[in-house]
C-alpha positions as a Python dict, from the first residue, in 0.01 Angstrom:
ca = {
    (1, 'M'): (0, 0, 0),
    (2, 'R'): (-267, 255, 75),
    (3, 'S'): (-390, 53, 376),
    (4, 'V'): (-45, 43, 520),
    (5, 'L'): (-22, 420, 478),
    (6, 'Q'): (-364, 458, 659),
    (7, 'L'): (-238, 227, 945),
    (8, 'L'): (73, 435, 990),
    (9, 'C'): (-133, 750, 1017),
    (10, 'V'): (-362, 606, 1260),
    (11, 'L'): (-70, 481, 1474),
    (12, 'T'): (103, 820, 1457),
    (13, 'L'): (-223, 1003, 1571),
    (14, 'L'): (-242, 750, 1858),
    (15, 'L'): (111, 823, 1966),
    (16, 'V'): (66, 1189, 1944),
    (17, 'G'): (-259, 1147, 2148),
    (18, 'C'): (-73, 970, 2420),
    (19, 'T'): (142, 1273, 2494),
    (20, 'S'): (-156, 1453, 2633),
    (21, 'F'): (-204, 1188, 2904),
    (22, 'A'): (36, 1363, 3129),
    (23, 'P'): (55, 1733, 3206),
    (24, 'D'): (365, 1944, 3153),
    (25, 'R'): (511, 2273, 3261),
    (26, 'S'): (332, 2444, 2969),
    (27, 'L'): (0, 2406, 3167),
    (28, 'L'): (108, 2633, 3435),
    (29, 'G'): (-75, 2962, 3423),
    (30, 'R'): (-316, 2834, 3161),
    (31, 'D'): (-695, 2816, 3213),
    (32, 'R'): (-935, 2531, 3265),
    (33, 'A'): (-1045, 2520, 2919),
    (34, 'A'): (-684, 2487, 2800),
    (35, 'V'): (-623, 2190, 3041),
    (36, 'I'): (-937, 2005, 2911),
    (37, 'A'): (-838, 2093, 2548),
    (38, 'D'): (-493, 1928, 2619),
    (39, 'M'): (-584, 1647, 2845),
    (40, 'G'): (-957, 1584, 2779),
    (41, 'P'): (-1235, 1598, 3025),
    (42, 'P'): (-1152, 1513, 3382),
    (43, 'S'): (-1318, 1220, 3563),
    (44, 'R'): (-1389, 1447, 3847),
    (45, 'E'): (-1355, 1829, 3946),
    (46, 'R'): (-1350, 1902, 4309),
    (47, 'Q'): (-1391, 2243, 4458),
    (48, 'L'): (-1124, 2344, 4704),
    (49, 'P'): (-1062, 2629, 4938),
    (50, 'G'): (-934, 2897, 4694),
    (51, 'G'): (-988, 2711, 4381),
    (52, 'S'): (-1053, 2364, 4237),
    (53, 'R'): (-888, 2044, 4123),
    (54, 'L'): (-927, 1838, 3808),
    (55, 'E'): (-864, 1470, 3847),
    (56, 'Y'): (-718, 1258, 3563),
    (57, 'P'): (-681, 880, 3654),
    (58, 'R'): (-491, 698, 3368),
    (59, 'G'): (-602, 358, 3474),
    (60, 'P'): (-663, 69, 3454),
    (61, 'F'): (-315, 1, 3291),
    (62, 'G'): (-185, 353, 3318),
    (63, 'K'): (29, 399, 3641),
    (64, 'S'): (-59, 760, 3705),
    (65, 'T'): (-341, 978, 3843),
    (66, 'Y'): (-274, 1343, 3784),
    (67, 'F'): (-448, 1612, 3994),
    (68, 'V'): (-437, 1962, 3813),
    (69, 'F'): (-478, 2243, 4063),
    (70, 'L'): (-663, 2565, 3957),
    (71, 'D'): (-679, 2899, 4155),
    (72, 'A'): (-996, 3090, 4207),
    (73, 'S'): (-962, 3259, 3860),
    (74, 'G'): (-941, 2904, 3698),
    (75, 'K'): (-563, 2926, 3618),
    (76, 'V'): (-325, 2628, 3672),
    (77, 'T'): (-101, 2661, 3971),
    (78, 'A'): (35, 2314, 4002),
    (79, 'W'): (-5, 1951, 3907),
    (80, 'E'): (117, 1615, 4050),
    (81, 'N'): (90, 1243, 4009),
    (82, 'V'): (-64, 1144, 4341),
    (83, 'L'): (4, 762, 4311),
    (84, 'K'): (311, 753, 4523),
    (85, 'T'): (414, 562, 4841),
    (86, 'E'): (396, 872, 5063),
    (87, 'N'): (26, 916, 4988),
    (88, 'F'): (-42, 528, 5007),
    (89, 'D'): (114, 540, 5371),
    (90, 'K'): (-152, 798, 5467),
    (91, 'I'): (-434, 556, 5413),
    (92, 'K'): (-523, 357, 5719),
    (93, 'P'): (-806, 105, 5824),
    (94, 'G'): (-1123, 286, 5928),
    (95, 'M'): (-1060, 572, 5690),
    (96, 'P'): (-1366, 670, 5482),
    (97, 'A'): (-1331, 540, 5119),
    (98, 'S'): (-1429, 893, 5012),
    (99, 'E'): (-1106, 1022, 5177),
    (100, 'V'): (-900, 751, 4984),
    (101, 'E'): (-1054, 898, 4658),
    (102, 'F'): (-982, 1242, 4774),
    (103, 'L'): (-618, 1157, 4837),
    (104, 'I'): (-523, 935, 4543),
    (105, 'G'): (-830, 949, 4305),
    (106, 'E'): (-1074, 682, 4196),
    (107, 'S'): (-971, 334, 4121),
    (108, 'K'): (-1021, 220, 3764),
    (109, 'S'): (-988, -146, 3852),
    (110, 'A'): (-1167, -325, 4143),
    (111, 'F'): (-1285, -672, 4228),
    (112, 'G'): (-1493, -837, 4499),
    (113, 'V'): (-1342, -1051, 4778),
    (114, 'G'): (-1480, -1279, 5053),
    (115, 'S'): (-1820, -1350, 5176),
    (116, 'Q'): (-1848, -992, 5344),
    (117, 'N'): (-1876, -835, 5004),
    (118, 'H'): (-1562, -634, 5044),
    (119, 'R'): (-1419, -464, 4723),
    (120, 'V'): (-1053, -424, 4635),
    (121, 'W'): (-948, -126, 4467),
    (122, 'N'): (-629, -144, 4260),
    (123, 'Y'): (-395, 146, 4191),
    (124, 'P'): (-115, 56, 3952),
    (125, 'F'): (179, 291, 4003),
    (126, 'N'): (537, 335, 3869),
    (127, 'N'): (765, 89, 4037),
    (128, 'S'): (1037, -149, 3927),
    (129, 'I'): (875, -461, 4057),
    (130, 'C'): (528, -479, 3890),
    (131, 'R'): (342, -402, 4203),
    (132, 'V'): (-2, -231, 4262),
    (133, 'F'): (-128, -62, 4577),
    (134, 'Q'): (-456, -221, 4689),
    (135, 'V'): (-723, -70, 4933),
    (136, 'E'): (-985, -316, 5065),
    (137, 'V'): (-1316, -136, 5112),
    (138, 'T'): (-1606, -263, 5329),
    (139, 'P'): (-1972, -237, 5203),
    (140, 'D'): (-2027, 64, 5430),
    (141, 'G'): (-1751, 254, 5269),
    (142, 'K'): (-1458, 224, 5517),
    (143, 'V'): (-1100, 95, 5449),
    (144, 'D'): (-1055, -240, 5598),
    (145, 'S'): (-699, -303, 5490),
    (146, 'T'): (-427, -190, 5251),
    (147, 'G'): (-136, -360, 5085),
    (148, 'Y'): (58, -434, 4771),
    (149, 'G'): (-26, -706, 4516),
    (150, 'Y'): (134, -788, 4179),
    (151, 'A'): (-3, -646, 3862),
    (152, 'P'): (-194, -912, 3668),
    (153, 'E'): (-11, -820, 3349),
    (154, 'C'): (315, -964, 3508),
    (155, 'G'): (179, -1318, 3505),
    (156, 'N'): (371, -1550, 3717),
    (157, 'T'): (709, -1396, 3654),
    (158, 'W'): (734, -1276, 4033),
}
């Protein structure tokens, strides 16, 4: 009985911890330390004109990458999930891979393809047909192609 109670406590803590994976309106106006306390350390912090941006990729199985924007005083002004088709449409062949990461964050899942040593970056995102956005990157760090594939967790159901 005690082990069942301990298991329930652990599961409850895990569920409560999952709520901090996504920002909410309560972050607006709060400082950088409060964001990190709520969401954990960012994968990257970028300096921007007039402030900075904290990046939170929630992969490889999460379907969101959140950018939290801070003003020059370090207060949250906005946040957004950047894994969306309007951002994917901006990614074109020849674009530096660093621009892809600036636009939609880093991929948490990648694999090699072909004899030319290209890498395919996977970006799972919220959609109803179990697809992932994919960016093929050359060894010299340029986008070769983009497209949509099916998420491996979907199996052969498509």
